[in-house]
N, C-alpha and C positions, 0 to 999 in steps of 0.2 A: 161282041155281046151288047145287046140293046140296053140303054140306060133305064128304060122303063121296067126291065126285069129285075133291077136291083131291089133288095129289101129296103123298107122304109128307113131303117136305122142308117144304112149306108147313104141313102139319098139325103138324109138330114145332115150328115157329115159333109157331103159334097156341097150342099146348098149353103152351109154355114161358112164356106171358104171365103176369105177376104175379098177376092177379086169379083165375086158375084155381088152385084149391087142391089139396092132395093128395087130399082126399076126392072132389073132382070127377073126378080121374083114375081113382080106383077105380070110381066110378059109370060113367064112360065105358067102362071095360074090360068092363063087363057088357052093353053094348049090342050089340056085334057082334064077330066074330072079327078083323076088320081092326083096329079100335081096340085090342082086347085085345093082339094081337101087336105092334102098333106101339108102344104105351105100354110094354108089358112089356120089350121089347128095346131101348128107347131109353135108354141110360145117361145121355145129356146132359139129357134132360127131368127125370129124377129128381135129377140133380146140381143143376139150376136150382131145383127145389122145395126141396131140402135147404138150399141157400144162402139162399133167401128165409125159410124157417121157422127155421133155426138157423145164422145167419151166422157167429158166432164159432167154433162147432164145425166148420163147413165149412172155414174158413180153417186151422184146426189140422190137419184131415185132409188138406187139399190140400198141406200141407208134407211129407207122407210121399212116399216114392219110388215106391211102387206105385200103379197106377191103381185107384181104388175101385169096387167094384160098388155103385153108388148105389141101385138098387132095394132091395137087401138092407140097405143102411145106413139108408134111410128106414124100412123095416119094423122094424128093430131099435130105432131111435130112438123110434118110436111105441110099441113094447112097453115101453120104459123109462119113458115117461110114466105108463102105468097101473101099472107095477110099483112105481115110487117112491111114487106116490100111496097105493097100498095099504100099502106098508111103513111110511110115516109115520103112517098111521091106526092101525097096530098098535103103534107105539112107545109111545104114551101108556099103554096098558093094561099093558105089560110094565115100563115104567120108573117108573111112579108108585109111591111118592111121592118117590123120590130125584131123578127128573128127568134121569137120565143113562142112555142106552141101553147095555146090555151090549156088550162088544167082539164077542161072537159074533153078535149081531144086526146090528151095524155091518158086520162082514165079509160077512154074508149079503147085505146091501144092495149091497155092491160086487160080489160074485161071482155073484149070481143064485141060482136054484134048479135043480132037475133038469129043468125044462121047457125052459130055454134058458140059454145062457151070456151073461152081461152084459159090457159094456165099462165099466170104471170111468170112462173118459173121458166116456161118454155119461151115466152116473149123475151125475157132477160137473156136467155141463152142465144137466141137468134140475133139480138142486138150485139151481143158480145162477139159472135161469129162475124158479123158484118164489119165491126170496127177493127178487130184485131187480126183477122185471118185474110191475108191479101189474095187468096184464091177466090174469094167471094166476088160475084159479078158486080155487085153494087159498090164494091170497095173503091173503085175508081171514080165514082160519082161523089164529088166533094160536098155537094149540097145534102145528099142523103146521109153521108157520114157525119156531117155537122148535126143534123137533126137526130141521127141515131145516138150520138153522144149525149145530147140533151135528154132523149127518151130513156136511155140506159140509166143516167143519173136519177131521173124521176122514179123509174121503176124500182131501183134499189133503195132509194129513200123511203118509198112507200112500204117496201118489204121490211126494212129495218125498223121503221116506225111501228108497224104492226107487231113485230117481235118485241119491241120495247113495251107496248101496251100489254102484251101477254105476260111479259116479265114483271111488270109493275102490279099485275093482278095476283101474283103469287103471295103467300104469307111471307112475312119478313124472314122467318127462319129458313125458307126455301130459296131465297134470293142469293144466287152465287155471284161473288165478286168477279170471278173469271168470266162468267157469261156476260155480265154487263160491260166489263172491260173489253171483251171481244166485239160487242156491238159498236162500241165507240171506235175501236180499231177499224172495223169494216166501214163505218161512216167516214172516217178520216181518209180512207184509201178507196173511196167509192169509184174513182176513175181508173182503177187498176183492172187489168184483165181478170186476174184471179183474186178473190177475197178469201183469205185464210179462214177456215171453218173452226168452230169450237172444238170439234172432235180431233182435228189435227193438232191443236195446241194441247189438248188433254193428253194425247199420246206422248208428246214431248215431256210434259210435266210428270207423267207416270214413269217415264224412263229415268228422270232425275231422281224421283222418289225411290225407285228400285236400286239405283246406285247408292243412295244413302243407306238403304237397308243392307246392302252388301258390305259397305264399310262398317256399319254398326255390328254386323255379324262377325266380321274379321276382328273387331275389338271386343268380341264377346258381349256386346250390348244388344242382344236380340230384341227386336221391336215387337211388342205386344200392345195392341190398341188400348186395352184397359189399364195396363201398367203405365203406359206413356201418359195417360190423362191423370192418373192418381198419384204418381210418384214424381215430385219435382226433380229429384236427383237423376232419375232416368231420363226425364225430358231434357235436362241440361246436357247430358251426354249425347243425346240424339241431335239436339240443336248444334252441338259442336261438330258432329258429323255432317250435318246439313251445311254449316258454314264452310267446312273443308271442301265439300263437293262443289257448292255454288261458286265460291270465291277463289279457292286455291286450285282446284282441278279444272273448272270450267271458265274461270276468269271473269265472272260477272263483276261489274263495278259501276259506280255512278259516272255519268258522262259529264264531267266537269268542263271539258274542252268545248263541247257543243251542246250546252244545257238546254237551249231553247229550240232545238230541232224537233219537228213534229214526230219523227220516228221514235223519240224517247217516250212518247205517250201511247204507243201501239204495242200491245203485249207480244204479238207475233214478231214484230221487228226487234223488240228487246231480247226475245229468246234467240233470235238469229244473230244479232250483233253483240249481245251480252253487255250492252250499254243502255242505261236508262236513267230516269229521275226517281226520287224517293218513292212516289206513289206506285209506279209500275213495278219497281223492284220489290216493294212491300207486297203487292198482289201476288207476284210469282213466289215469294218466300211463304206467304200465307197459304197458297194452294199446295205447295210441296209439303209444308208442315201438316196440313189437313189430311193429306194422303198417308201421313205417318201416324195419324191419330192424335195430333197435337193441335189444340185450339189456340190460335192467335187472333186477336181482335184488332181491327183497324182504328187508328187514333189520328184524327185530323189536327195534328199539332201545328201551331203557327209557323209558316214558312218551311216546314220540314215534316213530311208524313212519316209516321212510325207505326209499329205494331206493339202489342203488349200481350204477355202471358202471365198467368198467376203463379209465380214461383214461390211466394211466401203467403199461403192462405191464412196463416195465423195473425198476420198484420191487418191493419184497417185501411180501408179506402185505397187510394192510389199507391200507398206504400206496399201493398200486397203484390203489386205487379212489377215485372221487369220489362223494360221498354227496349225494343229491337230496332236498330238503325240499319235497314237493309241497304241503304245507299252507301254506307261505310262498312262494308265487309261483315254485316250482321252484328255489329258491336252492341253490347248490352249496357243499358243505363238504368240507374235508379231515378225516381222522380226528381230528386234534388239536382242531378247532373244534366237533365234534359234542357233546361234553359240555355246552358252554355253552348249547345249545338247551334243556336241561332244568335249567340252573342248577347243574350239578355240576362239581367239579374232575375233571381227567383221571384221577387215580389211582383214583377211585371207580368207574370204568367198566371192566368186565372185557373182555378181548380178544374173548371169544365174542360180545359185543354187536354187533360189527361184521360178523359172519358172515351170509351168506345163510341163509334158513330155508326148509324145505319148505312146500308149499302147505297141508298140514293144520295146521301151526302158525299160519299166517296166519288160517285160518278159526276156529281155537280162540280166537285173540285177538279176532276180530270178535265172536264169540258172548259172550265174557267182557265186552266193551265193552257189549253190549246188556243183559246181566244187570245190569251196574253202572248203566246208564242207568235201568233199571227200579227201582233202589233209591234214586235221587235224590229227596229230599223238598224241598218248598217250605214256606213259613211258614204256609200255610193248613190248619187242621185239617179234614179231610173224610174220613169213614170210607169213602165210596165210592171216593175217589181211592186210599186205602190198599189197598182190596180189589183195585182194578185194577192197582196196582203189583205186588201179590203174584201176580196172575194173569199179568202180563207176565213176572215172574221164572220162574214155572212154565213158561210157554211156551218161553222161551229155554233153561231148564235141560233141558227135553226135547230141544231141538235139540243141546245139548252132548252128550247121551247118544247121539244119532244120529251126530254127527261123530266122536266118539271112543268107540265102544261098549266096554263092559266096564270103564270107568274107575270104580272104586269111589266116589271123592269126588263125581263128577258124578251117579251114580245115587242115592247117599244124599241129596244135596241136593235132587234132584228128588222122591224119595220123601217126604222130610220136608215139602216144600211140598204134595204131594198129600194127605198126612195132615192137615195143618193146614187146608187148604181143603175137604177132603172130596170131591175130584174126581179123576178118572183113576186111581182106586185099582187097578183091574185092570192097567193098564199098568205102574204102579209095582211091583206084586207080581211081574209077569213079569220085569221088569228085575232086581229083587232076587234072584230065583231063579237068573237066569243068572250073576250075579257070585258067588253062594253055592255054585256047583257046584265 
């Protein structure tokens, strides 16, 4: 039986088979009008081929609301392969001997040229393929890999910076602690092959919240959002269930043994290792409580980040709140006992220390923690480790400039590191020009 006599539905199933590659489809389209029209007009066939060839990018695109024109997506992605390969070959001639491509050249890599408009998302995916997938032809070219690493870092920094700008434009009430914390996590792990997405972390947090609901139901404390907010006794019972799930069942705890590890500041890593520092454990606690209808507020207490919830609304000021120490098994404290957490007498703590803080202040503290972690020294003299520590400081100092743009101390600290290390000088000059206006 001739294949041309098969119905279109059967042909589409055959053509979607994994062993038939994109180049095979192009060749088949040249054989006759029927194959040409069938393949050209079948969005599903091209989606399947895109998914097989570029699975991670496919998943990212599938999360968008609009239906993708997959034939055009395949064509653009193939153009990006050749475009990135050519761009990386040109980087060496332009960048030698400094070894750092100019910003103008990096921006052109992201935006494309007059012949077609590129997608930065596609460029990032191609750079990731080149660096991490050893089947890529350019992978053996060490020069191309070197510049691909630099380009990938720049592309990702630009993307995260744009996401920060969009985040900062939101009203304060719509700024999610989790979203900002995840942008910090992605920035900190920018050289990893896979950057954990916000949706992946949200799925984990929702599963934790669901387990708390199950436990509360078993104890006949069914969770109702309105009741949880209005009745402190109900909230207390639910928080007890939350503590049981997080600390007793899942084993979350403060990482006292390796407090200054960078991973303690990355939400996705804390969820994976179940070890963290006060601020990241508080964000996880806050997000799970929010999914249960409980409002906890972030408190930037000196030397020890806390949460607070209004357990005693009839009392005044700070005394109306109970303070939660997520670093120490969700322990509850009244204002008078909080100073003991940091070994200070009560008169030494100002009243403002008990106030809730806006999201941006939380993120500033997270970045300051990461800068401090980068400064921590051990007893082993090693010039390479010292260089890496300085580069980590540089990396997070740049993030501090993104989160709070125009802050002179942050920009100056970043520029001094750039000058000392002899890197990212163009970016430093641009930021200095902005604050000098």
